[in-house]
C-alpha positions in Angstrom: -20.7 -31.3 -113.3 -19.9 -30.2 -116.9 -19.5 -32.8 -119.7 -15.8 -32.2 -119.7 -15.6 -32.9 -116.0 -17.8 -36.0 -116.4 -15.4 -37.2 -119.2 -12.4 -36.6 -116.9 -14.1 -38.6 -114.1 -14.9 -41.4 -116.5 -11.3 -41.5 -117.7 -9.8 -41.4 -114.2 -12.1 -44.1 -112.8 -11.5 -46.4 -115.8 -7.7 -45.9 -115.5 -7.8 -46.8 -111.8 -10.1 -49.8 -112.5 -7.6 -51.0 -115.2 -4.7 -50.8 -112.7 -6.5 -52.7 -109.9 -8.7 -55.6 -110.7 -10.5 -55.5 -107.4 -11.5 -51.9 -108.0 -12.5 -52.8 -111.5 -14.8 -55.6 -110.3 -16.5 -53.2 -107.8 -16.9 -50.4 -110.3 -18.4 -52.8 -112.8 -20.9 -54.0 -110.2 -21.8 -50.5 -109.2 -22.3 -49.3 -112.7 -24.5 -52.3 -113.5 -27.0 -51.5 -110.7 -30.3 -49.9 -111.4 -30.0 -46.1 -111.1 -32.1 -45.9 -107.9 -30.3 -48.8 -106.2 -26.9 -47.4 -107.3 -27.9 -44.0 -105.9 -28.9 -45.4 -102.6 -25.8 -47.6 -102.3 -23.4 -44.8 -103.2 -25.1 -42.5 -100.6 -24.2 -45.1 -98.0 -20.7 -45.3 -99.3 -20.4 -41.5 -99.3 -21.6 -41.3 -95.7 -19.1 -43.9 -94.6 -16.2 -42.2 -96.5 -17.1 -38.8 -94.9 -16.9 -40.4 -91.4 -13.4 -41.6 -92.4 -12.3 -38.2 -93.6 -12.0 -39.2 -97.2 -10.4 -36.6 -99.6 -12.7 -34.3 -101.5 -11.7 -35.8 -104.8 -12.7 -39.3 -103.6 -16.1 -38.0 -102.6 -16.5 -36.3 -105.9 -15.7 -39.5 -107.8 -18.4 -41.3 -105.7 -20.8 -38.4 -106.6 -19.9 -38.8 -110.2 -20.7 -42.5 -110.1 -24.3 -41.6 -109.0 -24.9 -39.9 -112.4 -26.5 -42.1 -115.0 -24.4 -40.7 -117.9 -21.2 -41.4 -116.0 -22.2 -44.9 -115.0 -23.2 -45.8 -118.5 -20.0 -44.4 -120.0 -17.9 -46.4 -117.5 -19.9 -49.6 -118.0 -19.4 -49.2 -121.8 -15.6 -48.9 -121.3 -15.2 -51.6 -118.7 -17.8 -54.1 -119.9 -20.4 -56.0 -117.8 -19.6 -57.5 -114.4 -18.4 -61.0 -114.5 
């Protein structure tokens, strides 16, 4: 994933989180997790989504959240969980 693509995912995820408070809460919690815990949790989420036939862009967003740089950027924009 290039830096531009990472920035695009950050922007898209933050925009969705801003439109839906429940998504915002979940994204804040995910981004606040320790990297190893977040990675494991999102692997489970990805597996579940694949069994449900989730769209490729949804799976790519979940993959992007596994990246430390993306999670940090999102956390900086959304603030801490609360």
